N, CA, C and O atoms as CSV, one atom per row, in Angstrom:
chain,resi,resn,atom,element,x,y,z
A,1,MET,N,N,-107.088,12.071,39.460
A,1,MET,CA,C,-107.086,12.053,38.014
A,1,MET,C,C,-106.592,10.694,37.519
A,1,MET,O,O,-105.607,10.155,38.024
A,2,THR,N,N,-107.280,10.163,36.542
A,2,THR,CA,C,-106.945,8.862,35.980
A,2,THR,C,C,-105.907,9.012,34.877
A,2,THR,O,O,-106.008,9.897,34.027
A,3,LEU,N,N,-104.922,8.148,34.904
A,3,LEU,CA,C,-103.884,8.170,33.878
A,3,LEU,C,C,-104.478,7.738,32.538
A,3,LEU,O,O,-105.179,6.729,32.460
A,4,ARG,N,N,-104.197,8.502,31.492
A,4,ARG,CA,C,-104.660,8.179,30.140
A,4,ARG,C,C,-103.533,7.467,29.398
A,4,ARG,O,O,-102.404,7.954,29.338
A,5,VAL,N,N,-103.864,6.295,28.828
A,5,VAL,CA,C,-102.864,5.480,28.132
A,5,VAL,C,C,-103.383,5.116,26.749
A,5,VAL,O,O,-104.506,4.633,26.602
A,6,LEU,N,N,-102.555,5.352,25.741
A,6,LEU,CA,C,-102.866,4.946,24.372
A,6,LEU,C,C,-102.018,3.727,24.039
A,6,LEU,O,O,-100.801,3.740,24.224
A,7,VAL,N,N,-102.657,2.683,23.552
A,7,VAL,CA,C,-101.970,1.457,23.142
A,7,VAL,C,C,-101.991,1.415,21.613
A,7,VAL,O,O,-103.056,1.502,21.002
A,8,VAL,N,N,-100.811,1.281,20.997
A,8,VAL,CA,C,-100.708,1.297,19.542
A,8,VAL,C,C,-100.000,0.036,19.065
A,8,VAL,O,O,-98.854,-0.222,19.433
A,9,ASP,N,N,-100.693,-0.744,18.244
A,9,ASP,CA,C,-100.109,-1.961,17.689
A,9,ASP,C,C,-100.926,-2.347,16.469
A,9,ASP,O,O,-102.142,-2.156,16.451
A,10,ASP,N,N,-100.271,-2.889,15.448
A,10,ASP,CA,C,-101.002,-3.318,14.263
A,10,ASP,C,C,-101.638,-4.694,14.444
A,10,ASP,O,O,-102.330,-5.177,13.548
A,11,GLU,N,N,-101.410,-5.324,15.590
A,11,GLU,CA,C,-102.059,-6.590,15.922
A,11,GLU,C,C,-103.271,-6.284,16.809
A,11,GLU,O,O,-103.100,-5.936,17.978
A,12,PRO,N,N,-104.485,-6.405,16.278
A,12,PRO,CA,C,-105.678,-6.052,17.055
A,12,PRO,C,C,-105.792,-6.798,18.386
A,12,PRO,O,O,-106.270,-6.232,19.369
A,13,ASP,N,N,-105.360,-8.057,18.428
A,13,ASP,CA,C,-105.441,-8.819,19.677
A,13,ASP,C,C,-104.569,-8.202,20.769
A,13,ASP,O,O,-104.948,-8.186,21.940
A,14,THR,N,N,-103.406,-7.699,20.380
A,14,THR,CA,C,-102.523,-7.058,21.350
A,14,THR,C,C,-103.165,-5.798,21.901
A,14,THR,O,O,-103.158,-5.566,23.110
A,15,VAL,N,N,-103.725,-4.979,21.005
A,15,VAL,CA,C,-104.398,-3.753,21.441
A,15,VAL,C,C,-105.548,-4.091,22.375
A,15,VAL,O,O,-105.662,-3.520,23.459
A,16,PHE,N,N,-106.401,-5.021,21.954
A,16,PHE,CA,C,-107.567,-5.392,22.758
A,16,PHE,C,C,-107.148,-5.879,24.137
A,16,PHE,O,O,-107.718,-5.461,25.145
A,17,THR,N,N,-106.154,-6.760,24.184
A,17,THR,CA,C,-105.724,-7.346,25.459
A,17,THR,C,C,-105.128,-6.294,26.391
A,17,THR,O,O,-105.491,-6.225,27.565
A,18,LEU,N,N,-104.219,-5.481,25.871
A,18,LEU,CA,C,-103.594,-4.467,26.732
A,18,LEU,C,C,-104.602,-3.414,27.195
A,18,LEU,O,O,-104.567,-2.992,28.351
A,19,VAL,N,N,-105.492,-2.992,26.310
A,19,VAL,CA,C,-106.517,-2.020,26.721
A,19,VAL,C,C,-107.394,-2.627,27.812
A,19,VAL,O,O,-107.717,-1.952,28.790
A,20,ALA,N,N,-107.782,-3.888,27.658
A,20,ALA,CA,C,-108.616,-4.549,28.673
A,20,ALA,C,C,-107.885,-4.646,30.014
A,20,ALA,O,O,-108.478,-4.398,31.064
A,21,ILE,N,N,-106.603,-5.005,29.981
A,21,ILE,CA,C,-105.815,-5.094,31.219
A,21,ILE,C,C,-105.731,-3.732,31.890
A,21,ILE,O,O,-105.903,-3.624,33.104
A,22,LEU,N,N,-105.468,-2.700,31.112
A,22,LEU,CA,C,-105.335,-1.349,31.674
A,22,LEU,C,C,-106.660,-0.841,32.231
A,22,LEU,O,O,-106.695,-0.242,33.305
A,23,ARG,N,N,-107.736,-1.076,31.514
A,23,ARG,CA,C,-109.055,-0.646,32.010
A,23,ARG,C,C,-109.422,-1.380,33.291
A,23,ARG,O,O,-110.036,-0.801,34.187
A,24,ALA,N,N,-109.048,-2.654,33.382
A,24,ALA,CA,C,-109.328,-3.426,34.602
A,24,ALA,C,C,-108.573,-2.849,35.798
A,24,ALA,O,O,-108.981,-3.036,36.944
A,25,ARG,N,N,-107.480,-2.154,35.530
A,25,ARG,CA,C,-106.694,-1.503,36.592
A,25,ARG,C,C,-107.059,-0.031,36.746
A,25,ARG,O,O,-106.336,0.735,37.383
A,26,ASN,N,N,-108.193,0.356,36.155
A,26,ASN,CA,C,-108.743,1.716,36.268
A,26,ASN,C,C,-107.965,2.794,35.524
A,26,ASN,O,O,-108.012,3.965,35.902
A,27,TYR,N,N,-107.251,2.410,34.472
A,27,TYR,CA,C,-106.633,3.394,33.599
A,27,TYR,C,C,-107.639,3.764,32.511
A,27,TYR,O,O,-108.470,2.940,32.129
A,28,ASP,N,N,-107.570,4.982,32.019
A,28,ASP,CA,C,-108.372,5.420,30.884
A,28,ASP,C,C,-107.577,5.036,29.645
A,28,ASP,O,O,-106.663,5.760,29.250
A,29,ALA,N,N,-107.909,3.919,29.031
A,29,ALA,CA,C,-107.107,3.374,27.941
A,29,ALA,C,C,-107.880,3.350,26.633
A,29,ALA,O,O,-109.076,3.060,26.600
A,30,LYS,N,N,-107.166,3.662,25.556
A,30,LYS,CA,C,-107.698,3.608,24.199
A,30,LYS,C,C,-106.688,2.885,23.333
A,30,LYS,O,O,-105.522,2.753,23.702
A,31,GLY,N,N,-107.140,2.417,22.177
A,31,GLY,CA,C,-106.249,1.728,21.260
A,31,GLY,C,C,-106.209,2.372,19.897
A,31,GLY,O,O,-107.133,3.079,19.496
A,32,ALA,N,N,-105.122,2.117,19.189
A,32,ALA,CA,C,-104.948,2.539,17.800
A,32,ALA,C,C,-104.201,1.434,17.072
A,32,ALA,O,O,-103.385,0.727,17.664
A,33,GLY,N,N,-104.489,1.290,15.769
A,33,GLY,CA,C,-103.914,0.182,15.016
A,33,GLY,C,C,-102.750,0.522,14.116
A,33,GLY,O,O,-102.199,-0.359,13.455
A,34,ASP,N,N,-102.359,1.803,14.079
A,34,ASP,CA,C,-101.220,2.177,13.241
A,34,ASP,C,C,-100.649,3.516,13.698
A,34,ASP,O,O,-101.247,4.220,14.512
A,35,GLY,N,N,-99.492,3.847,13.161
A,35,GLY,CA,C,-98.786,5.052,13.577
A,35,GLY,C,C,-99.503,6.344,13.231
A,35,GLY,O,O,-99.518,7.279,14.032
A,36,ARG,N,N,-100.095,6.407,12.052
A,36,ARG,CA,C,-100.800,7.629,11.655
A,36,ARG,C,C,-101.980,7.904,12.579
A,36,ARG,O,O,-102.198,9.039,13.003
A,37,THR,N,N,-102.730,6.864,12.884
A,37,THR,CA,C,-103.854,7.020,13.805
A,37,THR,C,C,-103.343,7.394,15.185
A,37,THR,O,O,-103.971,8.184,15.891
A,38,ALA,N,N,-102.212,6.833,15.570
A,38,ALA,CA,C,-101.621,7.157,16.877
A,38,ALA,C,C,-101.344,8.643,16.996
A,38,ALA,O,O,-101.643,9.245,18.027
A,39,LEU,N,N,-100.774,9.248,15.954
A,39,LEU,CA,C,-100.480,10.680,16.006
A,39,LEU,C,C,-101.761,11.499,16.192
A,39,LEU,O,O,-101.777,12.464,16.956
A,40,LYS,N,N,-102.825,11.116,15.499
A,40,LYS,CA,C,-104.115,11.806,15.651
A,40,LYS,C,C,-104.659,11.630,17.059
A,40,LYS,O,O,-105.159,12.581,17.661
A,41,GLU,N,N,-104.561,10.402,17.587
A,41,GLU,CA,C,-105.074,10.126,18.935
A,41,GLU,C,C,-104.263,10.840,20.008
A,41,GLU,O,O,-104.812,11.263,21.025
A,42,ILE,N,N,-102.967,10.975,19.788
A,42,ILE,CA,C,-102.141,11.697,20.766
A,42,ILE,C,C,-102.604,13.144,20.857
A,42,ILE,O,O,-102.645,13.712,21.949
A,43,GLU,N,N,-102.952,13.744,19.732
A,43,GLU,CA,C,-103.462,15.118,19.737
A,43,GLU,C,C,-104.833,15.203,20.392
A,43,GLU,O,O,-105.078,16.104,21.194
A,44,ALA,N,N,-105.723,14.285,20.063
A,44,ALA,CA,C,-107.110,14.349,20.546
A,44,ALA,C,C,-107.261,13.853,21.984
A,44,ALA,O,O,-107.949,14.482,22.788
A,45,PHE,N,N,-106.634,12.752,22.304
A,45,PHE,CA,C,-106.799,12.076,23.600
A,45,PHE,C,C,-105.848,12.631,24.660
A,45,PHE,O,O,-106.130,12.556,25.856
A,46,GLU,N,N,-104.718,13.190,24.213
A,46,GLU,CA,C,-103.681,13.716,25.102
A,46,GLU,C,C,-103.294,12.717,26.200
A,46,GLU,O,O,-103.446,13.000,27.388
A,47,PRO,N,N,-102.795,11.549,25.787
A,47,PRO,CA,C,-102.440,10.527,26.772
A,47,PRO,C,C,-101.234,10.929,27.615
A,47,PRO,O,O,-100.375,11.702,27.190
A,48,ASP,N,N,-101.203,10.378,28.819
A,48,ASP,CA,C,-100.042,10.550,29.687
A,48,ASP,C,C,-98.935,9.592,29.274
A,48,ASP,O,O,-97.752,9.866,29.476
A,49,ALA,N,N,-99.336,8.455,28.687
A,49,ALA,CA,C,-98.380,7.434,28.247
A,49,ALA,C,C,-98.887,6.787,26.961
A,49,ALA,O,O,-100.091,6.670,26.733
A,50,VAL,N,N,-97.934,6.373,26.130
A,50,VAL,CA,C,-98.253,5.641,24.906
A,50,VAL,C,C,-97.432,4.354,24.920
A,50,VAL,O,O,-96.204,4.393,25.000
A,51,VAL,N,N,-98.113,3.226,24.841
A,51,VAL,CA,C,-97.468,1.916,24.745
A,51,VAL,C,C,-97.541,1.545,23.267
A,51,VAL,O,O,-98.630,1.330,22.735
A,52,MET,N,N,-96.381,1.467,22.597
A,52,MET,CA,C,-96.408,1.384,21.140
A,52,MET,C,C,-95.453,0.344,20.578
A,52,MET,O,O,-94.286,0.257,20.960
A,53,ASP,N,N,-95.993,-0.440,19.657
A,53,ASP,CA,C,-95.192,-1.383,18.898
A,53,ASP,C,C,-94.223,-0.605,18.013
A,53,ASP,O,O,-94.524,0.516,17.601
A,54,ILE,N,N,-93.084,-1.179,17.722
A,54,ILE,CA,C,-92.120,-0.530,16.831
A,54,ILE,C,C,-92.400,-0.913,15.381
A,54,ILE,O,O,-92.410,-0.056,14.497
A,55,SER,N,N,-92.625,-2.198,15.142
A,55,SER,CA,C,-92.789,-2.690,13.778
A,55,SER,C,C,-94.255,-2.625,13.359
A,55,SER,O,O,-95.056,-3.500,13.688
A,56,MET,N,N,-94.584,-1.555,12.618
A,56,MET,CA,C,-95.938,-1.390,12.086
A,56,MET,C,C,-95.816,-0.938,10.640
A,56,MET,O,O,-94.850,-0.262,10.287
A,57,PRO,N,N,-96.779,-1.300,9.794
A,57,PRO,CA,C,-96.711,-0.865,8.396
A,57,PRO,C,C,-96.945,0.639,8.263
A,57,PRO,O,O,-97.603,1.254,9.102
A,58,HIS,N,N,-96.407,1.208,7.218
A,58,HIS,CA,C,-96.576,2.614,6.830
A,58,HIS,C,C,-95.813,3.591,7.712
A,58,HIS,O,O,-95.167,4.504,7.197
A,59,MET,N,N,-95.871,3.422,9.016
A,59,MET,CA,C,-95.187,4.341,9.932
A,59,MET,C,C,-94.784,3.560,11.177
A,59,MET,O,O,-95.638,3.127,11.951
A,60,SER,N,N,-93.491,3.384,11.363
A,60,SER,CA,C,-93.013,2.598,12.500
A,60,SER,C,C,-93.196,3.351,13.819
A,60,SER,O,O,-93.432,4.559,13.831
A,61,GLY,N,N,-93.088,2.638,14.892
A,61,GLY,CA,C,-93.118,3.270,16.207
A,61,GLY,C,C,-91.983,4.262,16.372
A,61,GLY,O,O,-92.139,5.284,17.040
A,62,TRP,N,N,-90.824,3.963,15.758
A,62,TRP,CA,C,-89.705,4.897,15.803
A,62,TRP,C,C,-90.082,6.218,15.123
A,62,TRP,O,O,-89.774,7.296,15.631
A,63,ASP,N,N,-90.756,6.120,13.959
A,63,ASP,CA,C,-91.178,7.328,13.241
A,63,ASP,C,C,-92.181,8.139,14.058
A,63,ASP,O,O,-92.104,9.366,14.111
A,64,VAL,N,N,-93.119,7.441,14.691
A,64,VAL,CA,C,-94.111,8.126,15.522
A,64,VAL,C,C,-93.413,8.836,16.681
A,64,VAL,O,O,-93.711,9.993,16.979
A,65,ALA,N,N,-92.489,8.141,17.329
A,65,ALA,CA,C,-91.768,8.740,18.460
A,65,ALA,C,C,-91.029,9.999,18.028
A,65,ALA,O,O,-91.050,11.005,18.738
A,66,LYS,N,N,-90.378,9.954,16.872
A,66,LYS,CA,C,-89.671,11.135,16.363
A,66,LYS,C,C,-90.631,12.303,16.178
A,66,LYS,O,O,-90.322,13.432,16.559
A,67,GLU,N,N,-91.798,12.032,15.591
A,67,GLU,CA,C,-92.790,13.088,15.362
A,67,GLU,C,C,-93.298,13.666,16.676
A,67,GLU,O,O,-93.428,14.882,16.816
A,68,VAL,N,N,-93.584,12.799,17.633
A,68,VAL,CA,C,-94.089,13.245,18.934
A,68,VAL,C,C,-93.054,14.114,19.625
A,68,VAL,O,O,-93.393,15.154,20.190
A,69,ARG,N,N,-91.806,13.703,19.586
A,69,ARG,CA,C,-90.757,14.428,20.307
A,69,ARG,C,C,-90.371,15.754,19.649
A,69,ARG,O,O,-89.681,16.566,20.265
A,70,LYS,N,N,-90.800,15.980,18.424
A,70,LYS,CA,C,-90.553,17.281,17.796
A,70,LYS,C,C,-91.286,18.393,18.545
A,70,LYS,O,O,-90.813,19.528,18.600
A,71,THR,N,N,-92.440,18.062,19.119
A,71,THR,CA,C,-93.249,19.087,19.787
A,71,THR,C,C,-93.509,18.813,21.260
A,71,THR,O,O,-93.909,19.712,22.000
A,72,ARG,N,N,-93.288,17.590,21.683
A,72,ARG,CA,C,-93.590,17.212,23.065
A,72,ARG,C,C,-92.370,16.533,23.673
A,72,ARG,O,O,-92.018,15.418,23.287
A,73,ARG,N,N,-91.739,17.192,24.604
A,73,ARG,CA,C,-90.507,16.656,25.179
A,73,ARG,C,C,-90.763,15.600,26.255
A,73,ARG,O,O,-90.245,14.488,26.151
A,74,GLY,N,N,-91.529,15.913,27.260
A,74,GLY,CA,C,-91.672,14.993,28.383
A,74,GLY,C,C,-92.941,14.169,28.381
A,74,GLY,O,O,-92.960,13.055,28.905
A,75,LYS,N,N,-93.993,14.698,27.804
A,75,LYS,CA,C,-95.275,14.017,27.839
A,75,LYS,C,C,-95.791,13.904,26.422
A,75,LYS,O,O,-95.744,14.881,25.674
A,76,PRO,N,N,-96.273,12.760,26.037
A,76,PRO,CA,C,-96.501,11.583,26.855
A,76,PRO,C,C,-95.218,10.761,27.049
A,76,PRO,O,O,-94.263,10.869,26.280
A,77,VAL,N,N,-95.233,9.953,28.082
A,77,VAL,CA,C,-94.172,8.968,28.261
A,77,VAL,C,C,-94.374,7.929,27.162
A,77,VAL,O,O,-95.482,7.428,26.968
A,78,LEU,N,N,-93.308,7.610,26.452
A,78,LEU,CA,C,-93.385,6.648,25.351
A,78,LEU,C,C,-92.748,5.331,25.774
A,78,LEU,O,O,-91.599,5.286,26.212
A,79,ILE,N,N,-93.528,4.259,25.630
A,79,ILE,CA,C,-93.084,2.924,26.020
A,79,ILE,C,C,-93.091,2.040,24.780
A,79,ILE,O,O,-94.152,1.714,24.248
A,80,ALA,N,N,-91.907,1.654,24.323
A,80,ALA,CA,C,-91.795,0.755,23.172
A,80,ALA,C,C,-92.098,-0.666,23.623
A,80,ALA,O,O,-91.712,-1.087,24.713
A,81,ILE,N,N,-92.801,-1.399,22.756
A,81,ILE,CA,C,-93.051,-2.810,23.015
A,81,ILE,C,C,-92.835,-3.536,21.690
A,81,ILE,O,O,-93.510,-3.249,20.701
A,82,THR,N,N,-91.899,-4.472,21.675
A,82,THR,CA,C,-91.532,-5.111,20.413
A,82,THR,C,C,-91.211,-6.591,20.581
A,82,THR,O,O,-90.710,-7.034,21.615
A,83,GLY,N,N,-91.515,-7.324,19.538
A,83,GLY,CA,C,-91.127,-8.724,19.477
A,83,GLY,C,C,-90.140,-8.973,18.349
A,83,GLY,O,O,-89.590,-10.067,18.218
A,84,LYS,N,N,-89.921,-7.945,17.536
A,84,LYS,CA,C,-89.052,-8.082,16.375
A,84,LYS,C,C,-87.687,-7.429,16.593
A,84,LYS,O,O,-86.660,-8.011,16.244
A,85,PHE,N,N,-87.671,-6.249,17.157
A,85,PHE,CA,C,-86.420,-5.505,17.349
A,85,PHE,C,C,-85.934,-5.735,18.778
A,85,PHE,O,O,-86.245,-4.969,19.690
A,86,VAL,N,N,-85.164,-6.809,18.949
A,86,VAL,CA,C,-84.837,-7.263,20.305
A,86,VAL,C,C,-83.343,-7.201,20.639
A,86,VAL,O,O,-82.922,-7.711,21.677
A,87,GLN,N,N,-82.556,-6.592,19.782
A,87,GLN,CA,C,-81.119,-6.491,20.016
A,87,GLN,C,C,-80.791,-5.190,20.742
A,87,GLN,O,O,-81.581,-4.245,20.726
A,88,ALA,N,N,-79.639,-5.147,21.369
A,88,ALA,CA,C,-79.212,-3.951,22.106
A,88,ALA,C,C,-79.226,-2.681,21.243
A,88,ALA,O,O,-79.663,-1.637,21.727
A,89,PRO,N,N,-78.763,-2.730,19.982
A,89,PRO,CA,C,-78.823,-1.507,19.168
A,89,PRO,C,C,-80.257,-1.002,18.937
A,89,PRO,O,O,-80.478,0.198,18.777
A,90,ASP,N,N,-81.224,-1.925,18.922
A,90,ASP,CA,C,-82.618,-1.532,18.759
A,90,ASP,C,C,-83.103,-0.733,19.967
A,90,ASP,O,O,-83.845,0.239,19.823
A,91,GLU,N,N,-82.682,-1.147,21.143
A,91,GLU,CA,C,-83.044,-0.416,22.355
A,91,GLU,C,C,-82.385,0.967,22.360
A,91,GLU,O,O,-83.010,1.956,22.740
A,92,VAL,N,N,-81.132,1.026,21.939
A,92,VAL,CA,C,-80.427,2.314,21.881
A,92,VAL,C,C,-81.146,3.256,20.911
A,92,VAL,O,O,-81.374,4.422,21.233
A,93,LEU,N,N,-81.500,2.755,19.733
A,93,LEU,CA,C,-82.205,3.577,18.756
A,93,LEU,C,C,-83.547,4.050,19.325
A,93,LEU,O,O,-83.944,5.198,19.126
A,94,SER,N,N,-84.228,3.165,20.023
A,94,SER,CA,C,-85.515,3.530,20.616
A,94,SER,C,C,-85.364,4.708,21.576
A,94,SER,O,O,-86.184,5.627,21.568
A,95,ARG,N,N,-84.343,4.683,22.380
A,95,ARG,CA,C,-84.099,5.793,23.312
A,95,ARG,C,C,-83.705,7.069,22.558
A,95,ARG,O,O,-84.112,8.168,22.935
A,96,GLU,N,N,-82.913,6.916,21.492
A,96,GLU,CA,C,-82.481,8.082,20.717
A,96,GLU,C,C,-83.652,8.804,20.056
A,96,GLU,O,O,-83.633,10.030,19.944
A,97,VAL,N,N,-84.668,8.066,19.617
A,97,VAL,CA,C,-85.809,8.703,18.946
A,97,VAL,C,C,-86.855,9.216,19.921
A,97,VAL,O,O,-87.789,9.910,19.520
A,98,GLY,N,N,-86.706,8.876,21.216
A,98,GLY,CA,C,-87.609,9.465,22.197
A,98,GLY,C,C,-88.380,8.536,23.102
A,98,GLY,O,O,-89.152,8.996,23.943
A,99,PHE,N,N,-88.189,7.219,22.947
A,99,PHE,CA,C,-88.874,6.308,23.870
A,99,PHE,C,C,-88.247,6.403,25.254
A,99,PHE,O,O,-87.027,6.502,25.386
A,100,ASN,N,N,-89.078,6.374,26.275
A,100,ASN,CA,C,-88.610,6.404,27.657
A,100,ASN,C,C,-88.341,5.009,28.203
A,100,ASN,O,O,-87.487,4.826,29.070
A,101,HIS,N,N,-89.078,4.026,27.690
A,101,HIS,CA,C,-88.959,2.641,28.152
A,101,HIS,C,C,-88.999,1.720,26.944
A,101,HIS,O,O,-89.519,2.079,25.888
A,102,TYR,N,N,-88.438,0.521,27.118
A,102,TYR,CA,C,-88.305,-0.442,26.027
A,102,TYR,C,C,-88.631,-1.820,26.581
A,102,TYR,O,O,-87.896,-2.345,27.418
A,103,LEU,N,N,-89.735,-2.410,26.116
A,103,LEU,CA,C,-90.174,-3.716,26.609
A,103,LEU,C,C,-90.222,-4.722,25.467
A,103,LEU,O,O,-90.492,-4.368,24.320
A,104,LEU,N,N,-89.959,-5.971,25.798
A,104,LEU,CA,C,-90.029,-7.043,24.814
A,104,LEU,C,C,-91.355,-7.781,24.944
A,104,LEU,O,O,-91.878,-7.967,26.043
A,105,LYS,N,N,-91.891,-8.199,23.788
A,105,LYS,CA,C,-93.108,-9.004,23.770
A,105,LYS,C,C,-92.734,-10.452,24.026
A,105,LYS,O,O,-91.663,-10.881,23.596
A,106,PRO,N,N,-93.554,-11.206,24.693
A,106,PRO,CA,C,-94.730,-10.714,25.405
A,106,PRO,C,C,-94.300,-10.020,26.691
A,106,PRO,O,O,-93.493,-10.549,27.456
A,107,CYS,N,N,-94.840,-8.845,26.918
A,107,CYS,CA,C,-94.425,-8.121,28.125
A,107,CYS,C,C,-95.249,-8.578,29.313
A,107,CYS,O,O,-96.399,-8.994,29.172
A,108,ASP,N,N,-94.654,-8.496,30.457
A,108,ASP,CA,C,-95.325,-8.831,31.710
A,108,ASP,C,C,-96.250,-7.667,32.058
A,108,ASP,O,O,-95.771,-6.561,32.304
A,109,PRO,N,N,-97.569,-7.891,32.086
A,109,PRO,CA,C,-98.501,-6.801,32.388
A,109,PRO,C,C,-98.214,-6.117,33.724
A,109,PRO,O,O,-98.402,-4.908,33.855
A,110,ASP,N,N,-97.764,-6.879,34.705
A,110,ASP,CA,C,-97.462,-6.274,36.006
A,110,ASP,C,C,-96.278,-5.313,35.909
A,110,ASP,O,O,-96.242,-4.292,36.596
A,111,TYR,N,N,-95.315,-5.642,35.057
A,111,TYR,CA,C,-94.176,-4.741,34.871
A,111,TYR,C,C,-94.626,-3.459,34.170
A,111,TYR,O,O,-94.213,-2.362,34.548
A,112,LEU,N,N,-95.467,-3.602,33.156
A,112,LEU,CA,C,-96.020,-2.424,32.481
A,112,LEU,C,C,-96.788,-1.553,33.470
A,112,LEU,O,O,-96.635,-0.331,33.471
A,113,ILE,N,N,-97.604,-2.166,34.301
A,113,ILE,CA,C,-98.376,-1.426,35.308
A,113,ILE,C,C,-97.430,-0.718,36.280
A,113,ILE,O,O,-97.714,0.398,36.714
A,114,SER,N,N,-96.316,-1.353,36.624
A,114,SER,CA,C,-95.372,-0.713,37.548
A,114,SER,C,C,-94.756,0.543,36.915
A,114,SER,O,O,-94.510,1.530,37.609
A,115,ILE,N,N,-94.510,0.505,35.614
A,115,ILE,CA,C,-94.005,1.696,34.924
A,115,ILE,C,C,-95.063,2.786,34.946
A,115,ILE,O,O,-94.766,3.940,35.255
A,116,LEU,N,N,-96.290,2.425,34.620
A,116,LEU,CA,C,-97.366,3.414,34.596
A,116,LEU,C,C,-97.640,3.999,35.982
A,116,LEU,O,O,-97.959,5.181,36.116
A,117,ALA,N,N,-97.514,3.172,36.994
A,117,ALA,CA,C,-97.750,3.662,38.365
A,117,ALA,C,C,-96.752,4.743,38.748
A,117,ALA,O,O,-97.079,5.653,39.509
A,118,ARG,N,N,-95.536,4.645,38.220
A,118,ARG,CA,C,-94.502,5.642,38.520
A,118,ARG,C,C,-94.744,6.988,37.833
A,118,ARG,O,O,-94.230,8.015,38.274
A,119,ILE,N,N,-95.528,6.977,36.754
A,119,ILE,CA,C,-95.782,8.237,36.056
A,119,ILE,C,C,-97.162,8.799,36.351
A,119,ILE,O,O,-97.517,9.879,35.878
A,120,ALA,N,N,-97.931,8.067,37.127
A,120,ALA,CA,C,-99.292,8.527,37.445
A,120,ALA,C,C,-99.249,9.856,38.182
A,120,ALA,O,O,-98.423,10.052,39.074
A,121,PRO,N,N,-100.144,10.772,37.807
A,121,PRO,CA,C,-100.181,12.054,38.503
A,121,PRO,C,C,-100.509,11.865,39.981
A,121,PRO,O,O,-101.292,10.995,40.362
A,122,GLY,N,N,-99.897,12.689,40.781
A,122,GLY,CA,C,-100.156,12.619,42.222
A,122,GLY,C,C,-99.411,11.487,42.823
A,122,GLY,O,O,-99.498,11.261,44.030
């Protein structure tokens, strides 16, 4: 079974690049450009992992994580990726709202892949 990954960022280039990297590694990857769309895609696509920016207009990654964790405790694995919220309290808040991992932009694609490899089924 192929791991399903949703990439959420309001920067289209980031979404495009990460989805392309993940697909090249044989992940089933999709993108979304905002938090509201992410919530819809999580319901429809049922990803195993969500790689999500924190700073997005209308609905932050923190807000999305809170909504997801109201009904889904362990899955999907939530991976924060941020270039704006880079202080220790930001990481603590990310974990409190439900993120499993916290990465800084630009993230090392190999490190992201190593996280995904650990959650891959089987």
